[in-house]
Phi, psi and omega in degrees: 000128182286163179297320181297319180294320177298318179298318180297316179298318179298316179297317179299314180298314180297318179297316179298319179296318179295318178299316179299315180297318180297315180297319177297320180294318178298316178299318180296316181294321178296320178297316178298319180296313180299320180294317179295320180294318177299318179296322179296316182289342175294330186245348184230146176266152171291313174225123177254197185297341181287343176265107183270109184290338184277352184278119176231107184275138172224149179258189185295341180289342179078010179282108184282351181258345183211114187224134178053037176079013182217162177289164176242177180297334182280348181299329179298323177298319178296314181298319179292326175297314180295321180300321181278318184298320183247037182298144177238162186278336181211166180292341178295339181259014185297322180297322176296318178301312182296323178298317180292320179297317181298317179298317181296313181297321178296331180278344185252336187229161175298156185311303181297321179293317179299317180295316181295317178298321180295317180299318179291322180298320178300316179293322177302314181293324176300318178296313182300316182294315181296313182295324182286332188251350181260121182298342177301330184257018181263132177288119185256355182206148178281001181301122183299330179293318178292321180292325177295317178296320178295319178301317179295317179299315181296315181293325176294323176296316178298320179297322179295320186275321186261343190095142187301313184298313181295315181298320182288324177294316182292311190250357186304315182300310182295316182295318181296318179296317179294318179301317180299316181294319180293316180293323177296317179297324179297319180291312182299321184274002180281104184285356179271350185260143173276166186304314183296320179295321177297317179298317180297317181291323177295320178295318179295317178302314180298318179293317181297323187264332186239323175047056176089345177294141178292119181288126184293335177285141179281118179274144185293120179253001180292121184304321182294318179293322178293324177297314180293327177296319178296318178299322179295318180297325185261023182299317180296317178301313185295324182293338182262003181263155171280174187300320182294313180295322179295320179295319179295322180293320177299317178298320179298315180294321181294323178295334181287331188243341188235159174281171180299321180294319179294321178296321179299316180293321178296320179296323178293321177296317178301317181297317180295318179297319179297316180297318179295322178295316179295320178299315180296319179297318179292324178295316182297322178297312180294323179296317179298324179298319179292314182297332182274354179295135185259340191258016178229160182282166178296324179299318179292322177300314180299321180295315181293322179294322178296319178294322178297318179296319177299322181292316185280323189247353174055237182296338181270005185298317181296318179296321178296319180295324178294319178295320178297318180296320178295318181298314181294325178295322179289331182283343182286000000 
C-alpha cells in the first residue's frame, strides 16, 4: 500500500468519525431542546387569557384588514384568499404569483396600505412554504404533548419571520384554540388522575386560557354527549369500584344530565343490552358443545348450529348468521 493511499484511507476514516460525532451531537442537542421545550410548556401557555381572540381593531378608514398601521385578525382571511385565488403549480412560478397579488392589493387599497400588506404577505408566504416543505414542522404522532410542542415550534418560527406582534395577530386565534384542545386532551387522557382532579384541571385550564371570554369553538351542549364525557373522566374511579358502587355512580351522573323519563329509558336500554349479552353468552356455550362433539359429521354440526341460532335469535337469526360470516371472513 502506497503512502498516498494510506493518507487517503486515514482521511476517510477521520472524516467518517467526525460525521458520526456531529450527527450524534445534533441528535443530543435536539433531544435537549425538545426536553427543555416540553418543560417550558408544562408551566407556560403559548397564549393565555391575556390574548383576547375576539378583539379586531379597525380605524376610521374602515379597513378591516389593516388598522393603525398593522394587520388585524381578519388579515389572515385575506392572505388565504390571495393564496388560493392566484395559486401556482410550482415554486418556480412564485414571482408571477406575487405580481398578481401586488396588482390585486393595489386595486383594493390605498398605496401605502397596499404596499405594507404586500410586504407582510410575502413573509407570510415564505412561512407557509417553509412549514409545508420542511419535515421539522410535520406532525409525526397524534400524541397531544408532541402536537403541542410542534404548535409552539411553528408559532415561534412565524414570530421570527413575521415579527411577534404580526404573527400573533394573524395566527393567534387558531393557535390558541389548538393549544386549548391539546392541553384538554392531555388532561382527559391522563390515566393517573381521578375524575374530580380532571374536572378541576379542566376548569383551571379554561380559566387560565379564556377567563370568561366567549370561546369561539362550539362546546358540546348535548346532554348525552356530556354524560359520556363525564363517564370518560371518571374511568379510573369506575375501574376501582365494585359493581354496586359503579351502578350508584352511574345513577348519580344520569341524574345530573337527564330527566326522570330519560333515565327510565336509559335503564330500559341497559336492561336490554344485559339480556342480549346473557343470551349471547348462553349461545356461545351451547355452540361450543356442538362443535366439540366427536361422533357426528361437520354437516350435522352445521345443521344443529343453524337450529340453535333459530332458537336463540328467532327473527334475527339470519342477520346474526351474516354477521358471523363477516366475522369469520375477517379472522382468516
